[in-house]
VMD Tcl script that draws the C-alpha trace (Angstrom):
set ca {
  {20.76 -22.58 49.29}
  {19.07 -22.09 46.24}
  {21.01 -22.43 42.88}
  {21.71 -19.10 41.21}
  {19.61 -18.88 38.10}
  {21.35 -15.73 36.61}
  {22.52 -16.05 32.92}
  {23.62 -13.24 30.56}
  {24.05 -13.10 26.89}
  {25.50 -9.41 27.07}
  {28.97 -10.25 26.03}
  {30.27 -7.11 27.79}
  {29.15 -8.45 31.13}
  {30.57 -11.81 30.32}
  {34.06 -10.52 29.54}
  {34.28 -9.47 33.28}
  {33.49 -12.94 34.54}
  {35.89 -15.48 35.74}
  {33.61 -18.51 35.12}
  {30.79 -18.78 32.90}
  {28.19 -21.80 32.25}
  {28.10 -23.74 28.98}
  {25.41 -21.49 27.50}
  {27.16 -18.26 28.28}
  {30.44 -19.82 27.03}
  {28.59 -20.51 23.64}
  {27.43 -16.88 23.45}
  {31.18 -15.53 24.16}
  {32.69 -17.78 21.72}
  {29.89 -17.72 19.12}
  {29.78 -21.44 18.48}
  {27.57 -24.48 19.26}
  {27.14 -26.70 22.16}
  {29.59 -29.40 21.13}
  {32.12 -26.98 20.03}
  {31.86 -24.78 23.20}
  {32.29 -28.00 25.29}
  {35.14 -29.45 23.26}
  {37.21 -26.07 23.52}
  {36.48 -26.08 27.32}
  {37.78 -29.61 27.64}
  {40.84 -29.18 25.35}
  {41.71 -26.15 27.46}
  {41.33 -27.88 30.79}
  {38.90 -24.95 31.63}
  {36.18 -27.05 33.41}
  {35.63 -26.22 37.10}
  {33.30 -27.65 39.63}
  {31.95 -25.50 42.20}
  {29.17 -26.81 44.61}
  {28.27 -29.38 41.81}
  {27.74 -26.88 39.14}
  {30.00 -27.26 36.06}
  {31.49 -23.91 35.08}
  {34.19 -22.88 32.59}
  {37.13 -20.60 33.34}
  {37.56 -17.82 30.76}
  {41.18 -17.09 31.54}
  {41.90 -20.73 30.45}
  {40.08 -20.68 27.48}
  {41.34 -17.18 26.25}
  {45.08 -18.64 26.91}
  {44.18 -21.82 24.90}
  {42.60 -19.79 21.97}
  {45.84 -17.61 21.96}
  {48.13 -20.73 22.04}
  {46.02 -22.35 19.08}
  {46.07 -19.05 17.11}
  {49.76 -19.00 17.64}
  {50.00 -15.66 19.56}
}
mol new
graphics top color blue
foreach p $ca { graphics top sphere $p radius 0.5 }
foreach p [lrange $ca 0 end-1] q [lrange $ca 1 end] { graphics top cylinder $p $q radius 0.2 }
display resetview
């Protein structure tokens, strides 16, 4: 099976996804590579699927709400 090479930078498309790549996470958050990876680690949002590293947007949203005090 071939690895899917579909990446989107359209934030409206990305808002509906459960999991995103590091590059897509950077686009959603509007931050750099190091910051996006740090946020994903702090939020415990890193998920491994068939050897691919993806990030859970739901966990990241919860983490940001917690940090922001909501």
